[in-house]
C-alpha positions in Angstrom: -6.8 -14.4 0.1 -4.3 -16.6 2.4 -0.6 -16.2 3.0 0.7 -16.3 -0.4 -0.9 -12.5 -0.8 2.0 -10.8 -1.9 4.4 -13.5 -2.8 2.8 -14.6 -5.9 1.6 -12.4 -8.6 0.9 -14.9 -11.4 -2.0 -14.2 -13.6 -4.2 -16.8 -11.8 -3.5 -14.9 -8.2 -4.4 -11.6 -10.0 -7.7 -12.9 -11.3 -8.3 -14.4 -8.0 -7.8 -11.3 -6.4 -9.8 -9.3 -8.8 -12.8 -11.9 -8.0 -12.8 -10.6 -4.4 -12.5 -7.6 -5.1 -15.5 -7.7 -7.3 -17.3 -9.6 -4.8 -17.0 -6.6 -2.5 -17.9 -4.7 -5.2 -21.1 -6.5 -5.5 -22.1 -6.2 -2.1 -21.6 -2.7 -2.4 -18.3 -1.2 -1.3 -17.1 1.6 -3.2 -13.5 1.6 -1.8 -11.4 -2.0 -1.5 -8.1 -1.6 0.3 -5.5 -4.5 -0.5 -2.2 -5.3 1.6 1.3 -4.0 0.9 2.4 -5.8 -1.9 -0.6 -7.5 -2.6 -0.6 -6.8 -6.4 3.3 -8.0 -7.0 5.0 -5.6 -9.4 3.2 -2.9 -11.1 3.5 -2.9 -14.9 1.6 -1.3 -17.8 0.1 -4.9 -18.3 -1.3 -5.3 -14.7 -2.6 -2.2 -15.1 -4.7 -2.8 -17.6 -6.0 -6.1 -16.5 -7.4 -4.5 -13.5 -8.9 -1.6 -15.0 -10.8 -4.1 -17.8 -11.9 -6.2 -15.1 -13.3 -3.0 -13.1 -14.7 -1.3 -16.2 -18.2 -2.4 -15.3 -17.8 -1.4 -11.7 -18.2 1.9 -9.3 -15.7 0.3 -6.8 -12.0 1.8 -6.5 -9.3 -0.3 -5.2 -6.3 0.7 -3.9 -3.9 -1.5 -3.1 0.1 -2.2 -2.7 2.7 -2.8 -5.3 6.4 -2.1 -6.3 7.3 -0.2 -9.3 10.9 -1.4 -10.5 13.5 0.5 -12.8 17.1 0.0 -12.9 18.0 2.2 -10.0 15.7 0.2 -7.5 12.0 0.0 -6.7 9.7 2.1 -5.0 6.8 0.4 -2.6 3.2 2.1 -3.5 0.1 2.0 -3.2 -2.1 2.3 -6.6 -5.7 3.4 -7.0 -7.4 1.6 -9.7 -11.0 2.1 -10.8 -13.0 1.6 -14.5 -11.4 5.0 -15.6 -7.4 3.9 -15.4 -5.2 3.5 -12.4 -2.4 5.7 -10.7 0.3 5.5 -8.2 -1.6 7.1 -5.1 1.6 7.2 -2.7 4.9 6.3 -2.9 6.3 5.0 0.7 8.0 7.7 2.3 10.4 5.9 4.7 10.8 1.9 3.7 12.6 -0.4 6.3 16.1 0.7 6.5 18.8 -1.7 5.5 16.6 -4.5 4.4 14.5 -2.2 2.0 16.3 1.0 2.1 19.8 1.1 1.4 20.6 4.3 0.5 25.0 3.3 0.9 24.7 1.1 -2.6 25.3 4.4 -4.6 28.8 4.4 -2.8 29.7 1.1 -4.3 28.3 1.9 -7.7 25.3 -0.6 -7.0 21.9 -0.3 -7.6 18.5 -1.6 -6.0 16.7 -1.1 -2.7 13.8 0.9 -2.3 13.7 4.5 -2.4 12.7 6.6 0.5 10.6 9.8 -0.6 10.8 11.2 2.7 8.6 14.6 2.3 6.4 13.6 -0.6 2.8 12.9 -0.4 1.5 12.9 3.2 -1.6 12.8 2.3 -3.7 11.7 -0.6 -7.1 12.1 -2.0 -9.3 9.5 -2.0 -13.0 10.3 -3.1 -13.9 13.8 -1.9 -11.9 13.4 1.2 -8.1 13.1 1.8 -6.0 10.0 3.6 -3.0 9.6 5.3 -1.5 6.3 4.0 1.1 4.6 6.2 2.7 1.2 4.7 4.5 -0.9 7.1 7.2 0.5 9.0 5.9 3.9 8.6 3.6 3.0 11.6 5.8 2.4 13.8 7.7 5.8 13.2 6.7 9.3 14.5 7.6 11.5 11.5 5.7 10.1 8.3 2.3 10.1 11.1 3.2 13.6 12.2 3.6 15.4 8.7 0.6 13.7 7.5 -1.4 15.0 10.5 -0.5 18.8 9.7 -2.4 18.2 6.7 -5.3 17.1 8.5 -6.2 14.1 6.5 -10.0 12.7 7.0 -8.6 9.3 7.9 -5.6 7.0 8.1 -4.9 3.9 5.8 -2.5 1.1 7.2 -1.4 -1.4 5.0 1.4 -4.2 5.4 3.1 -7.2 4.6 3.3 -9.5 7.3 3.4 -13.1 5.5 7.7 -13.1 6.6 6.7 -12.2 10.6 5.4 -15.3 11.3 5.8 -16.6 14.8 6.5 -12.9 15.9 4.2 -10.2 17.2 5.4 -7.6 14.6 1.8 -7.7 12.5 -0.2 -7.0 16.1 2.6 -4.6 16.9 1.8 -2.4 13.9 -2.2 -2.9 13.9 -2.0 -1.7 17.9 0.6 1.3 16.8 -1.9 2.3 13.7 -4.5 2.2 15.7 -3.0 4.2 18.9 -2.3 6.8 16.1 -5.8 7.2 14.8 -7.1 7.5 18.6 -4.4 10.0 19.5 -5.6 12.3 16.8 -9.1 11.1 16.4 -9.1 9.9 12.8 -10.6 7.0 11.6 -8.6 3.9 10.2 -8.2 1.5 7.5 -6.4 -1.5 8.2 -5.1 -4.0 5.7 -2.6 -6.8 6.0 -1.4 -10.0 4.8 0.0 -12.8 7.0 
């Protein structure tokens, strides 16, 4: 889907991603995982577009998006199927400084990503439960440990690496997510855009 995934979320881009998902579903995929920020801003209009596109499919899509409001935004994973959509997961620990800026309120400013520190350490996926980890969460200990205390069936690691060109950041994230999965003997699903 290319380097524009997570940066360009116009209607044509949404249609292109939908076509990719429908192709995977026609090949028998029941679940399709897309990277962090793959869907851009999550709005009711985007939700209706996706739900309509999956109306004749048995697939469930889990994809990264941003939910914006006047106070800032949440970095989320949404789950979409033919019945509708919902926010599946809200990131517990965005990157401090560049995303999570808790000092802004001291200056009367809004903005920045929210940190849902202790929320949703596991999420339901079909008949099982998964430990979602978005980007920075793969690199730090406590989100992983919090999730593992709930004994998930597998780990879903998503990231948005288009901005890391020329660095080893995505490789480090993949290696770290793989190490967590091996340490806790959990299957791992990875989706990164680079």
